LONUBA-730204 format. One record per residue: x, y, z of N, C-alpha, C in turn; residue in one letter. Coordinates in Angstrom, 3 decimals. Layout:
REM LONUBA-730204
PT       nu       nv       nw      cau      cav      caw       cu       cv       cw dolum
PT        X        Y        Z        X        Y        Z        X        Y        Z     A
...
This chain:
REM LONUBA-730204
PT       nu       nv       nw      cau      cav      caw       cu       cv       cw dolum
PT    6.821  -15.493   -0.491    5.621  -16.107    0.158    4.365  -16.463   -2.162     M
PT    3.562  -17.663   -1.935    2.531  -17.426   -3.046    1.134  -16.916   -2.008     T
PT    0.842  -16.289   -3.476   -0.442  -15.330   -2.824   -2.049  -16.768   -1.715     T
PT   -1.528  -17.966   -2.761   -2.245  -19.043   -1.456   -1.251  -19.303    0.072     K
PT   -0.523  -19.164   -0.809   -0.336  -18.890    1.290   -0.152  -18.560    2.174     A
PT    0.315  -17.124    1.595   -0.588  -15.788    1.976   -1.478  -15.667    3.206     L
PT   -2.802  -15.997    1.541   -3.791  -16.102    1.868   -4.790  -17.637    2.562     Q
PT   -3.524  -17.891    3.247   -3.001  -19.264    4.071   -4.007  -18.360    5.917     A
PT   -3.239  -17.629    6.554   -2.615  -16.726    7.266   -3.713  -15.895    7.054     T
PT   -3.482  -15.123    5.637   -4.875  -13.685    6.087   -5.741  -13.230    5.127     D
PT   -7.009  -13.872    4.913   -7.635  -13.635    3.700   -7.744  -12.522    2.972     P
PT   -7.447  -11.658    4.455   -7.882   -9.948    4.082   -6.219   -9.502    3.261     K
PT   -5.249  -10.707    2.340   -4.707   -9.486    3.222   -3.504   -9.891    1.568     T
PT   -3.341   -9.246    0.647   -2.900   -9.535   -0.680   -1.487   -9.119   -1.216     V
PT   -0.263  -10.134   -1.012    0.703   -9.182   -1.387    0.769   -9.183   -2.469     R
PT    2.155   -8.052   -3.008    2.112   -7.178   -4.437    2.809   -6.686   -4.634     V
PT    4.250   -7.380   -5.963    5.124   -6.899   -6.426    4.466   -4.740   -7.352     S
PT    5.270   -3.896   -7.088    4.986   -2.452   -7.697    6.601   -2.313   -8.390     V
PT    7.032   -1.292   -9.250    7.993   -1.060   -9.540    7.156    0.494   -9.490     S
PT    8.939    1.044   -9.095    8.795    2.557   -8.327    9.190    2.696   -9.881     F
PT    9.277    4.992  -10.358   10.351    4.619  -11.011   11.329    5.205   -9.477     P
PT   12.955    5.346  -10.056   13.933    5.671   -8.617   13.854    6.287   -7.361     S
PT   13.030    7.944   -8.719   13.171    9.309   -7.867   11.486    9.055   -6.975     D
PT   10.898    8.218   -7.373   10.047    8.240   -6.782    9.408    7.481   -5.565     L
PT   10.612    6.336   -5.360   10.972    5.773   -4.145   11.428    6.546   -3.183     Y
PT   12.602    7.514   -3.574   13.528    7.920   -3.245   12.156    8.473   -1.833     E
PT   11.271    9.884   -2.924   10.350   10.414   -2.110    9.985    9.580   -0.984     T
PT    9.158    8.112   -1.625    8.574    7.615   -0.260    9.206    6.854    1.091     L
PT   10.546    6.835    0.392   11.730    5.860    1.769   12.096    7.426    2.329     E
PT   11.602    9.048    2.366   11.673   10.688    3.016   10.716   10.231    3.265     R
PT    9.789    9.809    2.822    8.237    9.784    3.585    7.618    9.002    4.622     I
PT    8.269    7.489    4.587    8.128    7.226    5.190    9.880    7.041    6.625     A
PT   10.849    7.337    6.234   11.615    7.655    6.831   11.025    8.838    8.412     K
PT   10.278   10.409    7.731   10.245   11.139    8.527    8.933   10.655    9.058     D
PT    8.070   10.273    9.162    7.086    9.389    9.444    7.475    7.665   10.735     K
PT    8.251    7.585   10.160    8.558    6.432   11.029    7.822    5.474   11.229     K
PT    7.896    5.238    9.662    6.802    3.521    9.108    7.116    3.456    8.045     V
PT    6.377    2.426    7.005    7.478    1.283    6.085    6.827    1.569    4.854     S
PT    7.576    1.947    3.696    7.189    2.574    2.794    5.350    2.547    2.103     V
PT    6.227    0.675    2.657    4.365    0.077    1.969    3.697    0.271    3.361     A
PT    3.481    1.214    4.433    2.338    1.784    4.917    2.570    3.301    3.757     W
PT    3.049    3.613    4.022    2.843    5.181    3.262    2.243    4.539    2.053     V
PT    2.307    3.967    0.954    2.090    3.266   -0.606    0.793    2.772    0.312     V
PT    0.196    2.135    0.853   -1.442    1.133    1.650   -1.726    2.749    1.633     R
PT   -1.294    3.387    3.171   -1.556    5.070    3.227   -2.178    6.080    0.942     D
PT   -1.179    5.923    0.781   -1.690    6.973   -0.696   -3.689    5.518   -1.325     A
PT   -2.704    4.623   -1.754   -3.704    4.088   -1.879   -5.040    4.064   -1.489     S
PT   -4.829    4.490   -0.779   -6.453    4.023   -0.365   -7.252    5.827    0.154     E
PT   -6.620    6.563    0.750   -6.979    7.852    0.504   -7.050    8.009   -1.104     K
PT   -6.459    6.984   -2.510   -6.928    7.633   -3.979   -7.807    7.173   -3.805     Y
PT   -8.204    5.779   -3.762   -9.992    5.311   -4.046  -10.693    5.631   -3.040     V
PT  -10.371    6.379   -2.123  -11.647    6.770   -0.771  -12.196    8.379   -1.745     N
PT  -10.979    8.474   -2.714  -11.426   10.324   -3.462  -11.827   10.166   -3.959     E
PT  -11.159    9.384   -4.498  -11.692    9.015   -7.000  -13.334    8.038   -6.330     Q
PT  -13.995    6.942   -5.764  -14.758    6.564   -5.462  -14.783    6.757   -4.055     W
PT  -16.458    7.695   -3.538  -15.858    8.163   -2.374  -17.524    6.757   -2.407     P
PT  -17.874    6.070   -3.125  -18.808    4.638   -2.695  -19.045    3.659   -1.924     L
PT  -17.224    3.641   -2.515  -16.322    2.036   -2.312  -15.727    1.866   -0.902     L
PT  -15.825    3.533    0.266  -15.586    3.407    1.164  -15.519    2.998    1.795     A
PT  -14.613    1.876    2.449  -15.020    1.635    3.969  -15.845    0.102    3.453     G
PT  -15.622   -0.705    2.069  -15.863   -1.358    1.755  -15.005   -2.893    1.361     K
PT  -14.032   -3.116    3.082  -12.430   -3.519    1.990  -12.791   -4.495    3.240     E
């Protein structure tokens, strides 16, 4: 799906492609399985926490 097509359905969402070292991805899969969520959810959650920790003044400005 292209970004343009995706934005037509949800303007607040952008699809990206990310590459991880295999050992890190395996860890993400284990975390996701333990929490019963998707790997995408784990990555979004971690990203939000990182941004909020590094730039607290930007928290909630999504």
